N, C-alpha and C positions, 0 to 999 in steps of 0.2 A: 414395467421395466424388465429387460431381459439381460442376463449375463451370458456372454459367449466367449469362447476361447478362439481368437482369430490370429493366425500366424504366430502362435505361441504365447500370446498375452491375453489376459482376461479384460474384456471391455463390457461396459454397461451402456445399453441403449434404451431410450424411451420410445417404444414402438408397440403397435398392436400385435397380438399373438399370431394373427394370420398373415402378417406381412412376409413376403418372400425374402429369403436370405439375400438374394441378389440386391434388393433395394436397400437393405441394411448396409451391405458392403459398399455399394456405390454412393448412396445418398447420405447415410449417417456417418460412415467411416472414411469416405473419400478414396476408397480402393477401387479405382475405375478400370483396372486391368481386366476384370471380369466383365464380359460384355452381355448386353441384352440383345437377343436375336429374335426369338419367336414368342417367348412367354409361356409356352406350353410344354417345355422339356423335350422338344424334338430336335432342335438344331445343335444343341450342346455348346453354343458359344459361351454359356454361363457356367461351364464346368469348373468346379473346385474340388478339393479333397475334403472328405469328412472321415477322420480317423484313417486316412490313407486310401480310402476308396473314392473313385470318381463319383461326383454327385452333381446333379443339375440344380443350381441354386435358384433358378427362376420359379420353380414349382415346389420349393422346400420352405414351408413356413418356419419362422424362427422358433415357434413353440415346439417343433419336433426335435430341437437340439437342446443339449444340456451343457452346462459349464465344463463338464469333464471331457466332452468331445472336442477334438481339435479340428478346426476348419483352416485349411491352407488355401490361399489364393495364389495367383500367379506372382504377386508381389512377394509372397512368403516362400516360394519354391526354392529360391536361392538368392541371397542378398546381392550377388555379383554376376548373376546369369551364368553360373558355372555348372549348373545341372547338366548331365550328359545330353538330355533331350534339347535343352536350349543351345548347347554347343553344336549339336548335330544340325539343328535348324539353321544356325548361322553358317556352318561349314557348307551346307548344301543349298543355302539360299531358298529354304522351303517356302516362306510366305510370298504371296503375290500382293494382295491388298493388305493382308495382315489382320483383318477384323476378327476372323474366327480363330486365329492362331493361339491366343492365350488358352482357349478351351481345348484346342487340339493338343497343345503342350501338356496341359494338366491331365487329359485323358491318356496320353502316351506315357507320362510319368507314372500314373497309377497302374497302367498295364505292366510296365517294366518292373515296378516294385512287386507285383504279384507273380509275373511270369518273366523272369530276366532274359530269357532267350526265346521269344515267341516266334512261331512259324508265321509265314505269310497269311495262312488261313486264320490263325488266331488273331493277328493284327486286324484283318478285315472284319472279323466277327466282333471284336471289341471296340474298335474305333469307328463309332457310328456318327461322328460329328459331320455336319454339313459344311462344305466349303463352296461358296458360290463361284469362286475363281477356278475350282477344279484342280487343286494342287495335290490330289490324292496320291499320285505316283511319287511325288517328292516327300509327302508325309510318310508313306510306306518306307521309302529309302532312309528318311531321317530316323525313324524308329529302329530300323535295322542297324544303322550306324551307331546309334546310342546304345543298342544292345551289345555291340561289339566291344564296348569299353567306355572311353571317356567322351565320346561324341565327336571326335576329330579324326581325320585321316592322318596316319603315321607320318 
């Protein structure tokens, strides 16, 4: 039995200690916004926040987490999609297929929480998510727009 704090609430799950957090989120808790991409922490489709930092949930065993640590998924980022990154994504129509976008949004939100006004170089260094559709220029523009304020154009 594992106790985890997911999106602000404590949940108990019956799971093996070495089970990746991604599978707990998707299979045990029904939080399917976090995506499975590669399974080896390279593509970042599975990005969530652990205590505010971007983390790849596909390679994170539940045993590495404590009840005190807060895991936030795309479902918990904002209840009404009003986070500046989500608003910027909508304003600029960032996603193409959308599969990688929850992970991109979570990575971008973590970056902006740590570095509110990142440079282009900082964005390129920190956002290492893979997008098979190649929306990198729109992702960069979305992060810049979100950094300007509320994620929408005046």
